[in-house]
N, C-alpha and C positions, 0 to 999 in steps of 0.2 A: 587455784594454782594458775600460774601463767607460764606457758611454754613458748619460746621463740625458736623458730627454725629458719635460718637464713640459707637459701638454696643458691649455690654458686655453680654457674655453667661455664665450662671452658671450651674453647675452640679446639679443633684437632691438633693445632700447633701450639696450644696453650699460650697464645700470644694476646688473646682478648678475654677479659673477664667481665661477665655481666651478672647482675643481681636481680632476683625476683623480690617482690614485697615480702616482708617477714610474715609468717603464719603464726597465729596465736590460738591457744585453746583456753577456755575458762569454764569453771564449774561453779554454779550458783546453787546454794541450798537454802530452801525456805522451810524452817522447822514447822512441824505440825502445830496448828492452832495459832500461828504467828503471822505477822505482816512484816515484810522487809522490802527495802528499796532495791531496785535492780537497774543496772545500765548494761546495754548490749552494744558496745562500740565496735565490735569486729565487723568487717565488711565482706560482702560477697565479691565474687569476680565480676568483671565487666563482660557480660554475655548478651549478645543480641546481634541484629543485622545492621550493617552500615558502620559508620565511624563511631565506635564506642569510646574512643579516645581521639583527641585532636585539638584544634585551636578554634576559638570563637571568632566568627567573622562579623557579627553584629549583635548589639544588645538593645532591647526595648525596655519599656517600663516593667513588663512582666513576661518577657520572652527572650530566648537566646537562639541565634541563628548560627548554623555551621554550613557554609556553602559547600556543596558536593558531598554532604554526609551520607546521602542515599539511605536514610532510615526508611523502614517500611511504614507506610501510612497507618497511624494509630497504634503501632506496636508498643511504643514507649508510654502510652497513656491509658492502658487498660486497668480497670479497678482491681482485677485479680492478680496482676503481675506488675505492680507499680515500680517506678524507677526514681532515683534521685540523681541530680547532677552534682558532681564534686569538683570544685575549682582547685587546681593543683599548681597554679603559678599566678604571679601578679599580686596586686593589692588585696584581692579577695581570697587569696590562697588559704585553704582550710575550711571554706564555707561549704555546707551541704544544703541543697534546696530541692524540695520535692517537685517532680514533674506532675502537673495536674492531669485530670481526665479530659481536658480539652484535646481533641485528637491532634497528635503531632503530624506535621507534614514531613516530606523527605529532608527538609533542611531547617525546620523550626520546632522547638519545644516550648510550651507555655509553663511557667514556673510559679509555684506558690511562694511568693516573695514576702509573706507575712505583712502585706500591706505597705511595704517599703519599695519605692521605685528602684529598680535594679540599676538605673543609670546614676543614682545618687552616689555620693562619696562612700567608698568602701565596697561598691558593687563590682561585679566582673566587668572586664574591659575587652575590647577587640584585641585579639592576639594572645589572650590568656589561654592556657591549656586546661582541658577539662577531661573528666571521664564520667560515663553513665554507669550506674551500679544498681542492681536489683535491690529494692527495699523489702522488708518483711511486713506481713500482715498478721492479724490474730490467727488466721487459719494456717498460714505457712510456718509460723514459729511455734504455735502451741497446740495444734491439733494432735490428740493422742498423748500429750505431755502432761496436761493438768487434769484434775479430777472435776468432772461435770456434775450436774444435779438437776432436779426438776425446777429449781428457782435459785435466785442469787444467794439465799440464806443457807443453802445446802450444797453449794458448789464452790470451788476455788474462785476467787475474785481477782481480776486484773483491773487496777485503777489507773486511769490515764487523766492527767491534769488538763482541764478544759479552759484554764485561764482564770477562773474564779471559783471552781468547784471540781470535785473528782467525779469522773464518769466511770461507772462500775460495769464491767463486762464479765460474762460467764458463759460456759458452754451448757446449753439446755439439752439434757439427755432425753427429754420427752419429744422435742421437735428436731433433735439432732442438728443443732446450729448454734452459732454464737449470737447472743442477745445482749442488749443494753438494758440494765435495770431501769424499769419504768417505761421502756419502749419495746415490749416483748413481741410486737407484731412484725419486727424487722429482723432480717438476717444481716448481721454486722460483721461477718467473717472477713470481709475485705478491708476492715478498718486498718489503716496504716500505722505501724509502729515507727514513729519518726526516729531516724538514726541519731538525732541530736537531743532527744528527750528521754528522761527516765520514766519508769513505771513503778507502781507498788503492787506486790502480789500477796494476797491473803490465802493461806493454806487452810482449807476446811477439813481435809481428809485427816485420818489418824496417823498417817506416816509422813515422814519428811518428803518434800518435793526436791528433786535434784534435776537441774537443767545443765546440760553440757552443750557448749557452743564452740565451733571452730570458724576461723575466718582470717582475713588479712588484718594485720595490725596497722594502725595509723602511722604514717611516716612523716606527718607534719602536724603542728598544733591545730586543734579544732578552733574555728572561729564561729561562734554561736550567737544567734540573734536573741534578744530579749526586749520586752516592752518596758518603757519608762513613762509613767508609773505603771506598775503591774507586777505579776508574779509568773515566773517561768521555771519549770522543773527540768534543768539541764543536765546532760551527762558530763562527767569529768574528763571524758576523752580517751581513757585508757582502760584496759581490762582490769578486773578485780585482782589484787595481789597484796600480800602483806609486806612485800619487800620493795615493790616499785609503786610509788604513789606521789601524788601532788599534794602540797600543803596549802593552807590558807595564805601563808606568806608568799608561796610561789604564784598564786593567782593574782595577788596584788590588786584586788578589785577596788581598793581605796584610791587607786591612782586614776580610775576612770573619771572622765569629765562628768561632773554633776553627782558623783557618789556622795551620799549624805552621811557624814560622820557625826557622832553625838556621844555624850556621856550617858544618855538614856536610850536603851534599845527600842523603846516604843516610838521614838522619833527618828531613828536612824534607818538607813538601808540595811538589810540583813541577809545573811546566808544561813539556810537551815539544812540540817542533816538529820535524816530519820534515824532514831536511836533504837528502834524495835518496838517501842511502846509510845513514844512521844517524839516531838521535834526538838532538836538541840539548836538553839538560836545563837548565832555569832554576829557581832557587830564591831565596827572599828571605832574605838574610843578616841574622841577628839582631844582629850586632855592627856591621857597616857600614851597616845600615839601608837596604839597596838590593837590587835584583834583580841576580843574578850568573849567569853561565853556568858550569856545571860544567867544571872544568879551566882556566878563565880568571877566577879569582876576584878578580883585581886590576882588573877592568873593571866599570864601572857599566853594566848591561845594560837599564836601564829604558826606553831609547829604541828597543829592538828592535821592529821592525814585524812584525805578523802578516800584513799584505798579503792579507787574505782567507783565509788558510790555516786549516784546523781545528787544534785543539790538544788534546793528551792531558793531562787534569788527573788527577793521581794524589794521593790523600789517604792519609796514613799511618794506622796504627791508634792512634797516640798523641794525635791531636787529637780534636775533637768527634765523637761517634758518631752524630749526627743528620744527616739529609740536608739539602741546601741548594739555593738558587737563585742562579745567577750572572748578573749583568746584563752584557751585552756592549754597551758604549756605541757610539753611531754617530759616525763621524768627519765628519759633515756635519749641517746643520740640516734638520729635517724640516718 
């Protein structure tokens, strides 16, 4: 379900009205013995010392400066309490970028820019408004929520896409810590759950897993980075709902520069949605000029709803070789 609560504050004379960000709640259920895709797009508050909201005064290839921000040295770059910076005005409005563990200064944060120069087209600019928001980790989001076990085969699994394969995380109840399958000598509880990426959850326990999340609802479309060529598991930008959703036609990915259209899904750029047991593959047919589902090419699939689910976007090597930003439109007015 999706709940929206718009809080309105009035002055004593009722002459000025101000609005806080909408608050949303969502419940995700993973049935026992099944795997499902999960997106967690709700945001935390901007909590911290110094200017958590303000205007950018300088932009480097992988850093952002805010003169007079007065951030505490290193506070925004700790592994246990990570932050991301959200651009809320200008050409880069809607972008979310993680602050790295390079210690921040009172006026500078270093950004995980996915290898793309922040000063390039589409990046944040001097004068753009920003906010710093706490990010979630495996520990902060899932400690005490999922079922652990002595190994990955006997515990709930959280799968995070690594660009070419799935990285499998689980809570080891013998060593009381998060571990990555195949690298059991490391505590990986501080692994960041990127706010622009989806995850898969496999429920090993005999009962359904229920996850309830509250947070701020996005008030502008997400602008998300993806590699070309390559595969990226992106959120759709809105909480799960059966009534409020983005469709394939709404995304209009076929209009992106370099998007490969084809009559053959094996040679086209594709969008994949996890169906519970397998991936459903959609492509834009160059002859029929419409979205189609692989194996059901006689149907127009443009009205397919994402319903808040993350999507795997796969780009072929025959299209544009440059990286791109995808805008995930909102199905409601902000």
